C-alpha positions in Angstrom: 0.0 0.0 -0.1 1.4 3.4 -1.0 2.0 6.0 1.8 -0.6 8.6 2.0 0.2 11.9 0.1 -0.3 15.4 0.9 -0.7 18.6 -1.0 0.5 22.1 -0.4 0.3 25.7 -1.8 3.6 27.5 -2.0 4.1 31.2 -3.1 7.7 32.0 -2.5 11.1 30.3 -2.6 9.5 26.9 -2.4 7.9 27.4 -5.9 11.2 26.5 -7.5 11.4 22.7 -7.8 15.2 22.9 -7.1 14.5 24.5 -3.8 11.5 22.1 -3.0 13.6 19.0 -3.8 16.4 20.3 -1.7 14.4 20.8 1.4 12.5 17.5 1.0 15.1 15.2 -0.3 18.5 16.9 0.4 19.5 17.1 -3.1 18.5 18.6 -6.4 20.2 15.9 -8.4 18.0 13.4 -10.4 20.5 10.8 -9.6 19.6 10.8 -6.0 17.5 7.8 -5.5 15.0 9.6 -3.3 14.6 12.4 -5.9 14.1 10.0 -8.8 11.7 7.8 -7.0 9.6 10.8 -5.5 8.5 13.2 -8.1 6.0 16.0 -7.3 3.1 17.2 -9.5 3.4 21.1 -9.6 0.5 23.2 -11.0 0.1 26.9 -11.1 -2.7 28.0 -8.6 -4.3 31.0 -6.9 -5.2 31.4 -3.2 -8.0 33.9 -2.5 -8.5 36.1 0.6 -4.6 36.4 1.4 -2.2 39.0 0.7 1.5 38.3 0.0 4.1 40.5 1.8 7.7 41.0 1.7 9.5 40.1 4.9 11.6 42.9 6.2 15.4 42.2 6.2 14.6 38.8 4.2 14.6 37.3 0.8 11.3 35.4 1.3 7.7 36.5 1.4 4.9 35.9 3.7 1.2 35.6 3.4 -1.5 37.0 5.7 -5.3 36.4 5.7 -7.5 39.3 4.8 -11.0 39.3 6.4 -13.6 38.6 3.8 -15.2 41.9 4.7 -12.1 44.1 4.9 -11.4 46.7 2.4 -8.9 44.7 0.5 -11.0 41.4 0.5 -12.1 41.8 -3.2 -8.5 41.9 -4.5 -6.8 39.6 -2.1 -5.2 36.9 -4.0 -1.8 35.2 -4.1 -0.5 33.2 -7.1 1.7 30.3 -6.5 1.9 26.6 -7.2 -0.2 23.6 -6.0 2.0 20.7 -5.2 0.8 17.1 -4.8 2.7 13.9 -3.8 4.2 15.2 -0.7 4.7 12.6 2.3 4.3 13.2 5.9 8.1 13.3 6.0 8.4 16.0 3.4 5.7 18.1 5.5 8.0 17.4 8.7 10.9 18.9 6.7 9.0 21.8 5.4 7.8 22.8 8.9 11.6 22.7 9.9 12.5 24.7 6.8 9.6 27.4 7.5 10.4 27.5 11.2 8.6 29.3 14.0 7.7 32.4 12.0 5.0 30.4 10.0 2.1 28.1 10.9 1.0 25.4 8.4 -2.8 25.8 7.7 -5.2 24.1 5.5 -6.7 26.2 2.7 -8.6 26.0 -0.4 -6.7 27.0 -3.6 -8.0 27.1 -7.3 -5.7 25.4 -9.8 -5.2 27.7 -12.9 -6.4 26.2 -16.2 -3.5 24.8 -18.4 -4.1 26.5 -21.6 -1.1 26.0 -23.8 0.8 23.0 -25.2 3.6 23.4 -22.4 0.8 22.6 -20.0 1.5 25.9 -17.9 -1.3 28.0 -16.6 -1.6 31.5 -18.2 -2.8 33.0 -15.1 -6.3 33.9 -16.3 -8.8 31.1 -16.0 -9.4 29.5 -12.6 -10.2 25.7 -12.5 -11.0 23.2 -9.8 -11.0 24.2 -6.2 -8.8 21.8 -4.1 -7.6 21.5 -0.4 -3.8 22.1 0.3 -1.6 23.2 3.2 0.2 26.6 3.2 2.5 28.4 5.4 0.9 31.6 6.9 3.0 34.3 8.7 2.6 34.4 12.4 5.7 36.3 13.4 5.2 39.9 14.5 3.1 41.7 11.9 5.4 44.6 11.8 8.1 42.3 10.1 5.9 41.8 7.1 5.3 44.6 4.6 4.1 45.0 1.1 
């Protein structure tokens, strides 16, 4: 029986497959047996009711939830990637990578329609809504800014 798999939504450095594989598998080399046996499926996606912020004095972003009735609620979206095929061990490693500044939360994202021959989403048409986990900023709010 196959190990249960998980899904996640990434909106920053973990959108890069090389970074994701490095965090989860310790390597970006296809010759690494773990890498070769454990491929992720990565699809463009969008998360509503959140805003992406730059973290002060850092090279990575954060997201914050926007109240559905707030002034920014109509435009609050974050583009990223929806990744399937993650294991419980991958999530554990991702939790360590993200650290105490983030909390992993379940969210609902919309995959973006794949509209060209390369299979990449063009960013325009939203498709199926799916559940995923993502990392939401919980450190001091003064550290995140637009």
